[in-house]
N, C-alpha and C positions, 0 to 999 in steps of 0.2 A: 132262137137267135143267139143265145149264149153259147150254144154248141158250135155255131159257125164261127164265132169270135175265137173260140179255143182252137179250132182248126186253123184259122188264119195265123194265130200266134205261133202255133207249132210249125207251120210252113215257113214263117218268117225266121224262126230260130234255125231251121234246117238250112235255109238260104244263107243266113249269117255264118254258120259253121263252114259251109262250102266256100263262101267268099273269103273268109278269114284264112283259109288254107291255100286257096288258089292264087290270090293276088300276090302275096309275098314270094311264092315260088316263081310265078310268071315274071315279076319284076326283077328278081335276082338272076334268073336265068337269062333274061334279055340283056341285063347289064353284063353278065358274063360273056355272052355271045359278042356283044359290042366291044368289050375290052379285049376279048380274044382276037377279034379281027383287027382292031386298031393297033394293038401292040404285038401281034403275031404270037400269042400264047393261048391257044384254044383250050388248054387244060384248066384255065381259070374258071371256066363255066361250071365244072364239077363242084368245087368248094362253094361257089356262090349259090348253086342249086341247093346244096345241103344247108347253107345258111338260111335260105328262103324257107326250106322245109322246117327247120328248127324255129324260125320266127312264126311260121304258120301254126305249128304245134303249140307254141307258147301262147299265141292269141286264142286258140281254141280252149286251151287249159284255163286261161283266165276267164273267158266267157262262160265256160261250164261251171267254174267255181261260183261266179256271180249268179248265174241262173239257178243253180241248185242250192244256193245259200250256204255255202261252206267256207266263206271267207270273211275275215276282218271283223269289224265292229257289229255288223248285223247279226252274226252268229252268236257273239257274246251276249248281245241284248236279248236275243231269242231264248238263250239258255237261262238267263236271269228271270225272264217273264214266266217261264214254265215251272220254276221252283215254287 
């Protein structure tokens, strides 16, 4: 049963990584398309797409740091406990 839980936790993590990347890209791209059509400047989609990709990467980076325990106070506490 513990193995099944580990599998579900891994699948959840993979899903979180995907959603954390796709959602900002999709929202920024749709905002760029809408702004481009509304104000007749379709090139605005490109910088907003890049901003969405940067936001997605930042989200994934923060999540990975938290998951793998390389950030903040928890890492300092762990280092002190192992001494």
